[in-house]
N, C-alpha and C positions, 0 to 999 in steps of 0.2 A: 274257460279254462285252462286255457292256455294263460289272459291276461293273468287270473287267480296265480296259479304258480310262481310266474315271473314276478307278483306282490310280494306274494309268503317269499320266494328267493330274498327278495331285496331287505322284507323286514328282516331276515334271518342274517344278514351282510351287516347292519344297521345294528343289530342288535351284537354283534360279535367284535365290531368295530369298537365300539361305545364303552366294550368288556375287555379290552385291549387298552384305550384309552384310559380307565380308572385302573389300571393296574399297573402304570405309570405314574401316575399321580399318587402312589402312594407316596408317605414319609417314614424315614428311618434314623436313629442315629447312631452313632459310635465317641465313648473318649479317645483322647489321645492323653497318653502318660509322657510325661519326659522325667527321667531320673538322672539327676545332678549330682556325682560324691562329691566328695570333699577335695579339694585340689590346693598345691600350694607350690607356689615357685619361688625358687632360693637364687639368688644373685648374688653368690658368694665369696668374701673379699678375696685380694691377689695377696700372692707371698709379697712378705718383706721382711727386706733388709737393712740393717742397721749399721751403719760401720762408725765404729769408737775411734775419734779424731784425736779428743782432748777428756781425758779424766776428770776433768775437773766443771764440765760441761754435759747437762742434759740433752737426749736425744729423743725425738718423737717421731714418730712416722703413723698412719694412718690407710686407711684402701674400704674403700665404700661398699656397703651391701644392702641388697634389697631384697623385701620377703612379703609373697602377695598371699593370700588364700580368700576363701570363700567361706569357712569354714573356724571354727576356734581351733588352735594351734596350742602346742607344746613345743617348747624350743632347749635345748641341754647342749651346754657350747662347754665341753674339755678339753683339758693343757695336761700335755705329758710332762713339763719342766723341761731345765735344763739340764738333766745330769744331777750327779750328785754334789753339785756345787751350790751350797746353799745362799752364801754371799749375794751369786748371779740369782738364782731365782729370787733372792730377796729382793734387789736392784729393780727387776721388772716387773711392771702393772699392765695391765690390758684392760682398756675402756672402750663404753658402748656408749652413744650417743653424751660424752664427757662424764659421766657415773662412774667416779676413781676406783679402783681396785674389784670391778666390776666382779672380775676372772683373777683368784691368784693364780700365779704359776704350780703347775704340777697340780691343781684344785678342779673344780668343778660349778657350771652355775645353770642354775634348773629355774626354770619360769613355766608355768601352767595355765591353761586356759586363757592367753592370750587369743582377743575378739579378733577375728573377720579383718582383713581390712590390708594395707598397705603400706608397711615400713621403711623408711631410707633411713639410714643412718652410714656411722664411720667405727670399724674397728681400729682401736689408735694403740699402739705399742709406746711405753712410757720404762725411760730406762733413766733412772736418778742418777746423778753425777757419785762417779765410782769414788773419787777422792772424800768424800764424806764417810765412806764407811769404816770400822775398826782395823781391818786387813784385805784393800782393793788388790793389795799384791798377789794373794791367792786365788785372785781368777788372771790365769795363765792367758798368754797371745794364744788365738786359737780362730775356730770358726764353732759357734755352740747355736743348737737348731732344736726347736721347741715344735711341734704339732700340733694345732689347734681342728679342733674336731666340732662338726655342728650339725646338732640331731634335731630336724623339725620335724614334726609330724602333725596330721590332721588328728582332731580327737573326732 
């Protein structure tokens, strides 16, 4: 009888261990979701200072920029202008990629739906020769400032 009890105990232990082994071999699955928002990176142009040395010369200056985005984006570029001096405001033009008069002084440029990617270029300031205007002497000696504001937003 003792042998029979040991045999039953051994069989019970074998069934218990095999049940545990079957529980360890169960398969399952789960999902991994990664949400990536729209990102826009901007390296804006640096300040530009132009010195007019001769009223008969055209003066140019440029500053590089980089815009990178992983989504479509919109661009708004605004110029405040050089105050009430209309002669000076008309002699200045702002260009990007060499497109003439892209941004009028005191105006706004808007581009919607720009495709994702990296865009490198130059923001250029062109000052036409003063002497070609009707009365360049109305531009008094001094320092004139315009503020250019870039607003770039992911769509």
